[in-house]
N, C-alpha and C positions, 0 to 999 in steps of 0.2 A: 571576440574581436570582430569576426566576420559578421555576426549578427548586428553589432553596433554600427558597423560601416553600412550594412544594407539598410538599417533603419534610417540613418542620416540621409542616404541617397533618396529613399522614398519620401521623406519629409521635405527635402529640397524640391523634388519634382512636384509635390502637392502645392507648395507655396508658389512655384512658377506658374502652375496652372491657374491658381487663384488670381495672381497678378495679371496673367494674360487674358483672363475673362473679364477684366475690369473691376474686380472685387476690390473694395477699398476698406481698410480698417481704420476707424476713426476713434480717437480717444473719447472716453465717457465724459459727458458734460457734468461739471461739478456745480454745486450751489454757490451763490455769492456768500462770502464769509465776512462777518463783521457786525457792527452796530450802526443802525441808521438813525441820524438825528434830524428831526424836523425843527429847525431853529425858529426863534420868536419872530424873525423877519420873513419867515416863509421859505428860506433857502433849505436845501437838502445837503446834508453833510454826512459822509464824503460825497463829492459830485458824481462818482461812478456807482453809487448805490442803486439797486434795481427798483427805483420808485420814481414816478414822474408826476408833474403837475403843470398845468397850463395857466392856472389862475390863482395859485397859492391858497386854494380852498379845498379842492378835491385832489388827494394824493393816491395814486394807483400803483400797486405792485406790478412789476413786469417779469419777475423771476422769484424763485424761492430764496430764502435767507437761512443761513446756518450761522450760529453764534455761540461763543463761550461766555457771553455776558448778557447784555440787553439786546433784544431784537430791534424794536423801534422805540426810541426815547422821544417823547412829545414835549415840545417847549412852546407850542403855539395854540391859541384858542380858536374856536369857530372854524373847525376844519372837518373834513371827512377823510378817513383812511379806508380805502377800498382794497381788500386783499385780492380781488378778482380771482379767487380760487387758489391762490398760491399758499405755500406753507412756510411758516417761520419755525425753525427747529433749534432747540437748545440742548443742554447736557444734564438737566435736572439737578443742578447744584445750587445751593444758596449763595447769593441772592438773585441768581439769573432769572430774568423776567421777559416774557414775550413782548408785551406792550406796556409801557410804563408812563403813567400820568400822575403828576403832582401839582396841585393848585391850578388845575386846568378846568375849563368850562366849554360846553357846546362842542365837544369832540364826538364824532360818530366813528365807531370801529366796526367794520362789517366784512363779510364774505372772505374769511381767511381760515386756514387751518393753523392752529397754534399747538405745538407738540413738544413734550419733553423738557419743560422748564420747571424750575422750582415753583414759579407762579406764572400762569398763562397770561392774565391781564390783571394789572394792579392799579387801583385808583386811590390816591391819598389827597384829602382835603380838596376834593373835586366835585363839581356840581353840574347838573343839566347835561350830562353826557349820555350817549346811547351805545349799547353793545348789542349787536343784532346779527343773526345769520352766520355765526361763526361755528367752527368745529374745534372744540377745545378739549384735547384728549391726551392722556398718558403723561400729564404733568404731576407734580406733587400736589399743588392746589390749582384749581381751574381759574376762578375769578375771585379776587379779594378787593373789598372796599373798606377803607378806614376813614373815619372823620369826614364822611362825604354825605351829600344830600341831593334829592331830586334827580336821581339817575334812573335810567330804564335799561333792563336786561331782558331781551325777549327774542324768541325764535332761534335760540342757539342749541347745538348738540354739545352737551357737556358730559363726557363719558370717560370711564376708566382712569380717572385721576385718583392717585393712591392716598390722597388726603381729603380735602373738602372740595366739593364741586363748586358751590358758590358760598363764600364767606363774607358776612356783613358785620363789621365791628364799629361800635360808636357812631352809627350812621342812621339817617332818618329819611322818610319819604322816598324810599327806593321801591320801584315797581319791578317785580320778577314775574314774567308771564310768558306762557306759550313755549317754554323750554323743554327739551328732553334731557333729563338729568338721570343718568343711568350708570350703574356699576362703578360708582365712586365709593370711597370709604364712608363719608358723610355726603348726603345729597346737598342740603342747605344748612348753614349754621349761622345763627344770629347771636351776637354777644353785645349786651348793653346798647341795644338798638330799638328805636321806637317808631311807631306810625308808618310802618312799611306795609306794602301789599304784595301778597304771594298768591297768584291766581292762575288756574288753567295750565299748570305744568304737569308733565308726566314724570313721576319720581319713582324709579323702578330699580329693584335689585341692588340697592346700595348696601354695602357689606356690613362691617362691624357696627358702625355708628348708626346706621339707619337712614330714614328719609329726611328728617328735619330735627335740628337741635336748637333750642332757645334757652339762653342763659341771661338772666337779668334783663329780659327784653319783653316789653309790654305794649299794649295798644296796637299790635300788628293784626292785620286782617288776612286770613288764610282760608281760601275757599276754591271750589271747583278744581282742585288738584286730584290727580290719581296717584295714590300711595300704594304701590304694588310691591310686596315684600320689602317694605321700607317703613319701619315703625318710627314714631316720634319719641323724642326725649326732651322733656320740658321740666325745668326746675320749679320749685315752689314759689319763687319770687316773680315769675313771669305770668301775666294775665292777658290773654289774647282772645280774639274773636275768630271762630273756626267755621263760620257759615255766613251766607248773605241773606238769611231769613227764609221764610216760606212764601212762595213755592220755589224760589231760586235754588235753595239747597246749600249743602256744605261740600264735603270732599268724599271721594271714593276711597275706602280702606279695604284692602284685600283680606284682612283678618277680621273684618266685621262679620259677626255670626248671627245677627238678629234678623227678624223677618219684616216684610212689608205687606201686612194683611189688612190693616185698617188705617184710618187717617190720624187718629189720636186727638188730643184736646186742642192742638194748635191748628187743625185743619177743619175745613167746613164741609167735607164730603167723606163718605166711607169708601173703602176699597183701596187697592194698590195705586201708588202714584210715583214709583221710582225712588222714593225716599223712605229710609228705615223708620220703623215705629219707635225704636229705642235710641236715645242719643249715644254717640260714641264718646266715652269718657277717657280722657288722657290723665287728668288729675282734676281736683276740685275747682281749679281756676282756669281750666282749659277743656272745654266741652264742645264737640260738634253736635249741635242739636238736631241737624237734618242730614245725617249721613246718606250718601248716594248708594243705591243698590246696584249700579252698573257704572261702567266707564263714562266719564264726562267728555263730551266732544263740543268744541266751539268752532263751527265752520263759518268762514267769512265769505259773503256773497256780495259782489258789487253790481248794482243795477243803476245805470244812469249816473255814474260817478258817486253814488251813495253806497256806503258799506253797510250791509245788514249782517247780523249774527244769528245763525240758526244753531240753537243749543240743544244738544241731545244727551239723554242718559239711556244707556242700553247695555245689556249683557251679550249682545252680538258685537261683532267688529264692524264699525262704520268707517268706510274708507274714503268717501267722497260725497259732496253735495253739489248739485248743479241746478240751474234755473232754466226752464224752457217754456214753450208755449204749445198748447194742444194743437195738433195738426188734424186735417180732415181725416176722419175714419180711424184715428188713433189718438188716445185710447178709445176703445169702442163706445159708441152711443153717447159720447160727451161732446159738448159744443166746442168748436175750434176757436182759436184765438185767445184762450184763457191761459194764465200763467200757472206753472207747476214747479215744484221742487222735487228733484230726484236724489234719493239717498242710495248709495251703494253699500250693501250690507252682506257680511259673510257670517256663517255660524255652523255649528256641528249639525250634521244631518240628523233629522228626526228628533230634534229637541225643540221644546217650546220656549220662546224667548219673549222679552218685552222691549218696548221702546217708548220713551217719553220725549216728545218733540216740543220745544218752545218755539213757536212760529211767530216771527215779527209781525205785528199788526200792520206795519207800513208795507209789508210784502203781501200777506194774505190775511184778511180780517173777516172771519165768518165762523159758522159752526161746520163740523166736518163729518163725513161718512168715510169709512175705510173699506176698500174693496181689494180682494185678491184677484189678479188677472190669471185666469185659467189657461187661456190661449189667446189668439189674436182677436177673438170676437166675444169671449165670455168671461165673466168674473162672478165672484160671490162675496158677500159682505162679511167682514171681520168685526166682531164686537169691539167697540172702543167708546171712550168717554172722556170728558174733560175733568181731570182729577182735582182741579182747583179753579177758583175764580181767576180770570185774567188780571194781570197787573197793567201798569201804564204802557208797557212796551210789548208784552207777549200774550198770546193765547197758548194754552197748554193742551196737549192731546196725548192720551195714554192708550196703548193697545198691545195685545199679545198676538203671536203668530208662531207657526211651526215651520222650521226650515225643511223644505222638500228635497228630493233627490236631484233636482235640476234647477236651473235658473228660473226665477219667477218674479213678478212685479206685484207690489201692493200699492194701491192708489188711494190717497187721502183726498176726498172731494169735499170742498166747502159748498154744501147745498147744490151739488152737481153743476156749479157754475165756474168755480175755480178749482185747481187741483194741485195736490202735492203727490209725487210718485216716489214710492220706496222700492228700489230694486234690490232683491235679495239673491245671493248666490249660495247654493247648497254645497259648501265645501268645508272641510274641517279646518278650523283655525287653531293653531297651536301657539300659545304664548310661552316662549322659552324663558324659563326662570333659572337663572344662573345664581346659585347660592354660594359659589366658591369664594372663599375669602383670600384676598391677596396677602402674601406674607411680607412683602416689602412695605415699610412704613416711611412716613416723612416726619421731620421734626416740627 
């Protein structure tokens, strides 16, 4: 009894001290709860929903949304929904959907986190819409399109969805590009869908189903994707194209076990070129004729409001591409004022690696010499060659190098008048491969 009385007195004194010192206890801020409707006339319903517009074209979230039904129900065409980094959160029960579009066109959905729904984003009978720059995670299914056409899905993080990352059913002319599709059950699934393009996606560690599944789906073009621990599953009724020809190439497959020693009958030079000598066969109707020997990178570089694509195949990790101009006295002994491209690369110390760079002709159009910068004043030449004839857009350059124990630069010089710089960092790169299968499933 005395101990209880003493504890009460001490607690009271502690609270008085906190109040006396100006300490204020505030209630935790809660998410706005409910469904937001963007009506056909442009109005927002209910009026207190955390989304604003000044022109009935761009609608911007100003707070997070929690719902036990639909997050945002869209009834208007020709609008932009900008999440501004906010989160829409559901309860992962059928048919709860984060963003719902039916019979809509020209709607852009961007910059939001969509979490814990049965379906993160759903499009039905909708066309010419864009889904970009979103983080779609921990839903049953990430993005689903049905009976839709001419839509674009690019630059999204689609991760840890316990069903399908991107599902395309009875749809055509869908472009899926530049997405990170990771740790879902299925990465991408197409059913009864034709004439779609799937390019330059990172499809990594998708669990039971694998990287991509095609059922009764033909005439789709699938290239420059990185399939890492994500195998394909294609039925016998589907006939598709898995590369964009030579020298552009096909896809990177982490389970591809063949070599890159010679050019083969479809190439006009001998030697390694970053493309495997043996096709990657899924089944008799689905063959990647030009599998990539390293990860594919597509870096976008803007010069004078013009976007150029620097495309790289490498078994190092390429983290960045920059454009610059040679300054006086650096790089050493090279004329100032010329343009260069700088690639930031990391790799395991003391291992020999390769890099094939597709250099836009509009950016640098010449023949090249590759030099390793030893210090601020000295360099040595690295053997390199052009593994294929240039196409209408690109020159191709292939070279090997050894990662040193410290940072170093490799300079690619077009006849010592223009320059591309490769910056390499000698540090161990570890690709975390999570093969753990999720036990919870979705219907």
